[in-house]
C-alpha positions as CSV (number, residue, x, y, z in Angstrom):
1,M,54.8,3.3,12.3
2,V,51.8,3.7,14.6
3,I,50.4,0.8,16.6
4,N,46.9,1.3,18.1
5,L,46.8,-0.2,21.6
6,V,44.1,-0.8,24.2
7,L,44.4,-1.7,27.9
8,D,43.2,-5.2,28.7
9,K,41.9,-4.4,32.3
10,E,41.5,-8.1,33.1
11,Q,45.1,-9.1,32.1
12,G,46.6,-5.8,33.2
13,Y,48.6,-5.1,30.0
14,F,48.3,-3.4,26.6
15,K,47.4,-5.3,23.5
16,K,47.0,-4.4,19.9
17,A,43.6,-2.8,19.2
18,E,41.2,-4.6,16.9
19,S,39.8,-1.4,15.5
20,L,40.8,2.3,15.3
21,Y,39.9,4.6,18.2
22,R,36.8,6.7,17.8
23,E,34.9,9.0,20.1
24,V,31.7,7.6,21.6
25,D,28.8,10.0,21.9
26,T,28.0,9.9,25.6
27,Q,25.1,12.4,25.5
28,A,21.8,10.9,26.7
29,A,19.0,10.7,24.1
30,E,16.8,13.7,24.3
31,T,13.2,13.2,25.4
32,P,10.6,14.3,22.9
33,M,8.7,17.6,23.5
34,Y,4.9,17.7,23.1
35,E,4.7,14.0,22.6
36,W,3.9,11.1,25.0
37,Y,6.6,8.6,25.6
38,R,6.8,5.7,28.0
39,D,9.3,4.4,30.5
40,A,8.6,0.7,30.3
41,K,10.8,-0.1,33.4
42,Y,8.4,1.8,35.7
43,D,5.3,1.7,33.5
44,D,5.2,5.6,33.6
45,W,4.1,7.9,30.8
46,Y,5.6,11.3,30.2
47,F,4.7,14.5,28.3
48,E,6.9,17.6,28.3
49,F,6.0,21.1,27.3
50,L,7.1,24.7,27.9
51,D,5.0,27.3,29.8
52,S,4.6,31.0,28.7
53,E,7.9,31.9,30.4
54,G,9.9,29.2,28.8
55,M,10.0,26.9,31.8
56,G,9.9,23.2,31.0
57,W,7.2,21.0,32.6
58,K,6.8,17.2,32.6
59,I,3.5,15.5,33.1
60,T,3.9,12.1,34.6
61,I,1.2,9.3,34.6
62,S,2.4,6.6,37.0
63,P,0.8,3.6,38.7
64,S,-0.7,4.6,42.0
65,V,1.5,3.2,44.8
66,E,-1.4,3.0,47.3
67,S,-3.8,1.3,45.0
68,E,-4.1,-2.4,44.3
69,N,-6.4,-1.7,41.4
70,N,-5.4,-0.4,38.0
71,E,-5.2,3.2,39.1
72,Y,-2.8,6.0,38.2
73,D,-1.5,9.2,39.7
74,I,-1.0,12.3,37.4
75,D,1.6,14.9,38.4
76,A,3.4,17.8,36.8
77,D,6.9,19.0,37.7
78,N,9.0,21.8,36.2
79,W,12.7,22.2,35.8
80,A,12.9,24.4,38.9
81,G,11.4,21.6,41.1
82,D,7.9,23.0,41.4
83,H,5.3,20.2,41.7
84,I,1.5,20.1,40.9
85,N,-0.6,17.1,41.7
86,I,-3.2,16.9,38.9
87,A,-5.1,13.7,40.0
88,M,-4.7,10.7,42.2
89,E,-5.9,7.1,41.8
90,E,-7.6,7.7,38.4
91,P,-8.9,4.5,36.7
92,G,-6.4,3.3,34.1
93,E,-8.5,1.0,32.0
94,D,-8.1,3.3,29.0
95,M,-4.7,5.0,28.8
96,V,-5.7,7.1,25.8
97,K,-8.5,8.7,27.8
98,L,-6.2,9.1,30.8
99,K,-3.6,10.9,28.7
100,A,-6.3,13.1,27.1
101,F,-7.5,14.0,30.7
102,A,-3.9,14.9,31.7
103,I,-3.5,17.2,28.7
104,R,-6.9,18.9,29.3
105,E,-5.9,19.6,32.9
106,A,-2.5,21.0,31.9
107,R,-4.2,23.3,29.3
108,R,-6.7,24.4,32.0
109,R,-3.9,25.1,34.5
110,F,-1.8,26.9,31.9
111,P,-4.3,28.9,29.9
112,A,-1.7,31.3,28.4
113,V,0.1,28.4,26.8
114,E,-0.8,26.5,23.7
115,I,0.1,22.9,24.4
116,P,0.1,21.1,21.0
117,E,0.1,17.3,21.0
118,K,2.0,15.4,18.3
119,G,0.5,12.2,17.1
């Protein structure tokens, strides 16, 4: 006979398990490639793509720290730690236009790379 047990850390002893043991997938959710996604906690927008050498880049649109107005900074960072400042204190009244501007700038700076944008 097999009895499944779990450790009750508060009480400091083993007790009978309410369910069978199963592995929990601890891998973090992958971020989408070629698609804008948002980190609501920091109000940042991200877009990831690969350059012509296979290096991953992430465009970040984040609220400008030094601005009291609705302005955003746009940066690009790669997996190796290289950083490109695309724009600072851009007006953020229309996020769709701001994201389109960021993609245009990335395409201009990486002309050998086709940067598709998923809907």
